[in-house]
N, C-alpha and C positions, 0 to 999 in steps of 0.2 A: 355748341357743347366744346366743353375744352378736351384737348386730345392727349392722352399721356405720351410720356417720352417715347415709350416704345410705339405707340401709335403714330407717331411724327417719323420715328425711324423706318416704320414698314409704308407709309405714304411717301417719304423721299425715296424709297427704293421703286414702288410703283412708278413713280414721277420718273425716275432715272429710266426705268425700262420703257415707259410709254415715250419719253425723248429719244432714246435710242431708235426706237420703231417710227418715229414721225406720228405717233398716234395719241398725241395728249388730247387733242379735241374728243376724238371718239370714246376715248377712257373715260373724259370726265364726263361725257354726257351719259355712258353705261353706269358709271358708279352711282349718278343721278337717277338713272332709272330703276337701278336696283334698290337703293334707299327707299324709292317711292314705292316699290314692289312690298319692301320690307314693313313700311308703314300701312299699306294697304292688306295685307295679309299678316296680321299678328300671329296667327296659327302657325306661318311658315317662321316667321321672326322667332318664336319661342322655340320650334322643333331645332334649328339651326345654332341659336344661340346658348341655348342652355346645356351643358355637358350630361344630360339626363340618359340620352341615346348614345351609344357607341360611336365613335370617329366613322367607321367605315358607314354606318347608315347615314349619317349627317353627311357625309361625302358625296355619296350616292344620290341623296336627294338635293343637293346642291348641284351635282353633275346635270340631273334631270331639269332643273331650273334654267342653267346655263344655256342646255341644249334649246330648251324651248323659247329662249328670248333671244338666241343667237349672239351671245357675249363674245368678245374678242379671245381668242386663246390665253393672252397675257392677263387679262382680269379673271378668265375662268381659274387659270392656276394661282393666282394670288389669291384667290377667295379660297380656294381648296388649301392653300399653305395656312392660311388664316385658320381654317377649321383644325387642321394638323397641329399646329402651335399653340391652340386655344388663345385666339387672338381675335376672333370674330366679334367680340364684346368691345372691342376698339373700332370697328366700322364706323360709327357715326363721326370718331376722332379723325380717322384716316381719311374719310371723305372730305373734310372740311379742310384738312392741312393739305389734300391735294389740290382742293379747290382754289387754295390760296397760291399754292405754287404754280399751277397752272395761271392763273392772273397775273402774278409777277411775271412770269414769262412772257405773257403776251402784252406786259405793259398796262394792265388794268388794276384799277384798285376798286375794292367794293366799300362802299358808305353807306350806314343806314342812317335814316332821317325819323326820329319819332317825335310827333308833332300833336298838338292837343287838338286839331282839327285838319280837315281835308286840305292839301294843298291843290292850286291850280296846275296845268299843264305849262304854263308860262313860267310858275315859280319854279317847278321842278327843273324845266330847261335851265333857267338862269342859275339854280344851286349845282346842277351837274357842271356847267360852264365856268362857274367861280371855282368848283373844287380842281377842276381839270387844270385851271390856268395857275391855280395854288400847288398842286401836286406834280404837274408836268406828265400826268398820266389820265388815261382814259377812264371814265368812272363808271362804275355799275352801280346805279341809285336804287336802294329798296326804301320806299317809305311805308310806315307804320303809323297809324292812328291811337293815340292812347288818352281816351276820354278824361282819365284822372288828372292829366297836367292842367293846370289852371290854364295857362297861356305860354306862347313859344315853342321852342324846339330844342331837341339834344340830337346832335350829330354825332357820329361816330365813324372817323376815317383811318382806316389802316390803324385800329387799334388805339388811335387817341380820340379821347371824348369833349365835345364843345359843349358846353351845357349853356344854353340861352331861354332856359324856362324861366316864366316869372317868377316862380319860387325863390330860383337861384338869385336872380335878380335882387328880389326883396331883401333876401338872408344877406347879400352883400351890402345893401344900401344900411339896414340895420347895424352891422359889423363898423360900415364906415362913420355912422353917427354917434355910434357908442365909444370910438377912440377919441 
């Protein structure tokens, strides 16, 4: 999900606080846990994200969730601030930007491979090693299968897309033959 400019600013602020307290991995894990909780409990998400209820009620509900899940005070206060500022709607983008900042600080780079068919562990390892050698960073590789692809794969590394699908290769061949 694309993050709004405000969401990126909030994520950088949270990252700065987590960095100052040496809690980046903990906050990242807790953000992921809260994101999963919102996915698993759409009624909670609905109650907190929509301003149908007064801020005090939403804050009280969030405090209860934070107490039950044992969230770090930094994250609890941050989420309460998002409710107060009516920015909880940016939560997904904030999570994504925080993850990107945490990965960057740790020298990791996220990469996604979308393939027409499953890849073996050996192929996955070769891809990770090749991308790590090319970027100079450790790679966090996510592989997805898209059966609609005729053949080949699409790699997205640090925002750069490498399209090696059969469809793209045939299109490029057609263009070169028409020239």
